[in-house]
C-alpha positions in Angstrom: 24.6 8.5 -10.9 23.4 6.8 -14.0 22.6 3.1 -14.4 23.5 1.0 -17.4 20.8 -0.9 -19.2 21.6 -4.5 -19.8 20.5 -6.2 -23.0 18.0 -8.3 -21.0 16.5 -5.2 -19.4 16.1 -3.7 -22.9 14.2 -6.7 -24.0 11.9 -6.6 -21.0 11.5 -2.8 -20.9 8.0 -1.6 -20.3 6.1 1.6 -20.3 5.6 3.1 -16.9 3.5 0.6 -14.8 2.7 2.8 -11.8 0.9 6.2 -11.5 2.4 9.6 -11.0 2.4 10.6 -7.4 -0.2 13.3 -7.1 -2.8 14.3 -4.5 -5.2 11.8 -6.1 -2.6 9.0 -5.5 -2.5 9.6 -1.8 -6.3 10.0 -1.5 -7.0 6.7 -3.4 -4.2 5.0 -1.5 -5.7 5.9 1.9 -9.1 4.8 0.8 -7.8 1.5 -0.4 -6.0 0.8 2.9 -9.1 1.6 4.9 -11.3 -0.4 2.6 -8.9 -3.4 2.8 -9.0 -3.4 6.6 -12.8 -3.3 6.7 -13.3 -5.8 3.9 -11.0 -8.3 5.5 -12.7 -8.0 8.9 -16.1 -8.3 7.3 -15.3 -11.4 5.3 -13.5 -13.2 8.2 -16.5 -12.5 10.6 -19.3 -13.4 8.1 -17.9 -16.5 6.4 -15.4 -19.3 7.3 -12.1 -17.5 8.1 -10.1 -20.1 6.2 -12.3 -19.7 3.2 -12.0 -15.9 3.5 -8.2 -16.1 3.4 -8.3 -18.5 0.4 -10.6 -16.2 -1.5 -8.4 -13.2 -0.6 -5.3 -15.1 -1.8 -7.0 -16.1 -5.1 -8.2 -12.5 -5.7 -4.7 -11.2 -5.0 -3.2 -13.7 -7.4 -5.6 -12.9 -10.2 -5.1 -9.2 -9.8 -1.3 -9.7 -9.8 -1.4 -11.7 -13.0 -3.6 -9.0 -14.6 -1.2 -6.2 -13.6 1.8 -8.1 -15.0 -0.1 -8.9 -18.2 -0.8 -5.3 -19.2 2.1 -3.4 -20.8 1.5 0.1 -19.3 -0.2 1.8 -16.4 -4.0 1.3 -16.5 -5.7 2.9 -13.5 -8.3 0.3 -12.7 -5.9 -2.6 -13.2 -3.3 -1.0 -10.9 -5.8 0.0 -8.2 -7.5 -3.3 -8.3 -4.3 -4.9 -7.3 -3.7 -2.4 -4.6 -7.1 -3.2 -3.2 -6.4 -6.9 -3.2 -3.0 -6.3 -1.6 -4.8 -4.3 1.1 -7.3 -7.1 1.7 -4.9 -10.0 1.5 -2.1 -8.2 3.3 -4.5 -7.5 6.2 -5.5 -11.2 6.3 -1.8 -12.3 6.4 -1.1 -10.0 9.3 -4.2 -11.0 11.2 -3.5 -14.8 10.6 0.0 -14.2 12.0 -1.5 -12.9 15.2 -4.8 -14.8 15.6 -4.0 -18.2 14.2 -0.2 -18.4 14.9 -0.4 -16.5 18.1 2.4 -14.1 17.3 2.2 -10.9 19.4 1.6 -7.7 17.4 4.9 -6.2 18.5 6.7 -9.3 17.2 4.9 -9.4 13.9 5.5 -5.7 13.4 9.2 -6.2 13.9 9.2 -9.3 11.6 7.3 -7.6 8.8 9.6 -4.5 9.2 12.6 -6.7 8.7 11.1 -8.3 5.6 10.4 -4.8 4.2 14.0 -3.8 4.9 15.3 -6.8 3.1 13.1 -6.1 0.1 14.2 -2.5 -0.1 17.9 -3.4 0.5 17.8 -6.1 -2.2 15.9 -3.9 -4.6 18.5 -1.1 -4.2 21.4 -3.4 -4.4 20.2 -4.9 -7.7 18.7 -1.8 -9.4 20.5 1.1 -7.7 17.2 3.0 -7.2 14.0 2.7 -5.3 12.2 5.3 -7.4 8.7 4.4 -8.6 9.5 6.5 -11.7 11.9 3.7 -12.6 9.3 0.9 -12.5 9.3 0.0 -16.2 11.0 -3.4 -16.3 9.6 -6.7 -15.2 12.3 -7.1 -12.5 11.7 -3.7 -11.0 7.9 -4.3 -11.0 8.5 -7.5 -9.1 10.5 -5.5 -6.5 7.9 -2.8 -6.4 5.0 -5.1 -5.6 7.0 -7.1 -3.1 7.7 -3.8 -1.3 4.0 -2.8 -1.5 2.9 -6.1 0.0 5.5 -5.9 2.8 4.4 -2.3 3.6 0.8 -3.4 4.0 1.7 -6.3 6.3 4.0 -4.0 8.3 1.4 -1.2 8.5 -1.4 -3.6 9.5 0.6 -5.1 12.4 1.8 -1.6 13.5 -1.8 -0.2 13.6 -3.1 -3.2 15.5 -0.2 -2.9 18.0 -0.9 0.7 18.8 -4.6 0.3 19.0 -4.6 -2.9 21.2 -1.2 -3.7 22.6 -0.5 -0.1 23.5 -4.1 0.6 24.3 -4.3 3.8 22.3 -7.6 2.9 20.7 -8.5 3.6 17.1 -9.0 7.3 17.0 -5.7 8.1 18.9 -3.9 5.7 16.7 -5.3 7.4 13.6 -4.2 10.8 14.8 -0.7 9.4 15.6 -0.3 7.9 12.1 -1.7 11.1 10.5 1.1 13.0 12.1 3.7 10.4 11.0 2.2 10.4 7.5 2.6 14.2 7.2 6.1 14.4 8.7 7.9 13.2 5.5 6.2 16.0 3.5 7.2 18.6 6.0 10.8 17.2 6.0 10.9 17.1 2.2 9.7 20.7 1.6 11.3 22.4 4.6 14.4 20.3 5.3 15.2 18.8 1.9 15.3 15.2 3.1 15.6 12.5 0.4 12.5 12.4 -1.7 12.5 8.6 -2.2 12.9 8.0 1.6 10.1 10.5 2.2 7.8 8.8 -0.3 8.2 5.3 1.1 8.0 6.4 4.7 4.7 8.1 4.0 3.6 5.1 1.9 4.1 2.8 4.9 2.2 5.1 7.1 -0.9 5.1 4.8 -1.7 1.5 5.9 -2.1 2.0 9.7 -3.6 5.5 9.1 -6.3 4.3 6.8 -6.9 1.1 8.8 -7.2 3.0 12.1 -9.9 5.3 10.7 -11.7 2.4 9.1 -11.7 0.5 12.5 -12.8 3.7 14.3 -15.8 4.0 12.1 -16.7 0.3 11.9 -15.9 -1.3 15.2 -18.3 -1.3 18.2 -18.3 1.5 20.7 -17.2 -1.0 23.4 -13.7 -1.2 21.8 -13.4 2.6 21.0 -15.2 2.5 17.6 -18.2 4.5 16.4 -20.2 1.3 15.7 -21.3 1.9 12.1 -20.3 -1.7 11.1 -17.6 -3.0 8.8 -20.2 -3.6 6.0 -21.3 0.0 5.8 -17.7 1.2 5.8 -16.8 -1.2 3.0 -19.7 0.0 0.8 -18.9 3.7 1.3 -15.2 3.3 0.7 -15.7 1.1 -2.3 -18.0 3.6 -3.9 -15.5 6.4 -3.3 -12.7 4.3 -4.8 -14.7 3.4 -7.9 -15.6 7.0 -8.5 -12.1 8.3 -8.2 -10.5 5.5 -10.2 -13.1 6.1 -12.9 -12.2 9.8 -13.0 -8.5 9.0 -13.2 -9.1 6.5 -16.0 -11.0 9.1 -18.0 -8.9 12.2 -17.2 -5.5 10.3 -17.1 -4.3 12.9 -14.7 -2.1 10.4 -12.9 -0.4 9.0 -16.0 3.4 9.6 -15.9 4.3 12.2 -18.5 7.4 10.3 -19.5 7.0 6.6 -20.0 10.7 5.7 -20.3 13.0 8.2 -18.6 16.2 9.2 -20.4 18.2 8.6 -17.3 18.1 6.2 -14.4 18.9 8.8 -11.7 16.3 7.4 -9.4 15.2 10.9 -8.4 11.6 12.0 -8.3 9.4 14.5 -6.6 7.4 12.2 -4.4 4.9 14.9 -3.2 4.0 16.6 -6.5 
């Protein structure tokens, strides 16, 4: 199926605004989810929680404006926004539980419904959920709305398994590692839809990374290793900076075709 390009879309057409999905993509994505969890927890526990949320929101807003200002994919700009989504998305999920008193299972369901609505609306309007089609302003808006919803959903899900279901951080991390790998197995061995496989794995990166971050950072009394959130933040931030710097120089994650000839919406999500 091919999509027609409206005159308005032609005027707002951009170069590719998101990276190619490579092994580097998944590594940096997992690091950012883990870093966002630890950073959020560190800020909330070391400064006024309300001030922390405000700062997280301002940082997210500034990174979002920067991403929409540039006209093509720039590694450090893109990943800066992902990091801020990870931090602010974690804060939103935590505020929903701690401040508003919403149980984790309820917030997990609520955020999952929001994510479903985003995906449904995106597909209804654009006829594709492929990240290889993110080169118009409208599609980029849908993309980042989905990303933010996946982070909130994943955060609530990870907290639910670790605390409400009493699995602890390590068991939760192992569970989500299996769920993260399942779409790849299904894609390569069973031929399941690549776009579904990509987004399912993408959602799982959030609770997977966060569970490992909590396992390393949280006290032993609550099933962690007790290294502290601060140490985890420093280590993960260093790794992210090094990898993003490498990608900025090597450009190994830049999509080879900025504006596809067709709008088939198909891509290899695990290349």
